[in-house]
N, C-alpha and C positions, 0 to 999 in steps of 0.2 A: 487108453485101451491097451491091454497087454497082448491080445490076440491079433497078429497082423492080418489074418484072413478076414476077420470082421472089419478091420480098418480098411482093407483093400476093397471090400464089397461096398462099404458106405462111401468111400471116396470115389469109387467108380460110378456109383449111382448118382451122387451129387454132381460129378463132372459131366455125366451124360445128360442130366436134366438141365444143368446150366448151359452146356454146349447147345442143346436143342433150343433153349430160350434165346441164346445169343444169335445163333446162325439162322434160325428159322422163324423169327418173330415177324409178325405182319406189319408192325409199325416200329419206328425207331424210338428207343427209350430216351429219357432225359440224359444229359451228360453225367450227372451224378450216379444214376442207376447203371449206366453203361460201365463206368469205372468200377462200381461196386461189383457188378456181375463178373467183369474180367478179373478183378482181384480174387474173388472167391473161386473162379474157374481155375486160375493158376495155382492157388493154394490147394484145391482139391486134386489137381494133377500132381503137385509136389507130394502131397500126402499119399497118393496112390503109388508114386515112385518109391517113396520110403518104405511103404508097407510091402511092396514087391521085393525090394532089396532085403528087408528083414526076412521074408519068406525064403529067398534064395540062400541067404547067409545061414539060416537056421537048419538047412538040410545037410 
C-alpha cells in the first residue's frame, strides 16, 4: 500500500480487534492460537508505527 493513511487505519483496526480478543476473551485459547494472536498483534502495531512514521516524515 502506498498511502500511509490507509495502512495506518487498517493496522489500527486490526490491532484494536486483536487486542480486544487477546485481553477480553472469556476463555483461554490454545497455546498455538495465543502465539499466533500475539504475533499478529505485534506485527499490526509495528505496521501502525511505520505508517505513522511515514505520515510524519511526509509532512
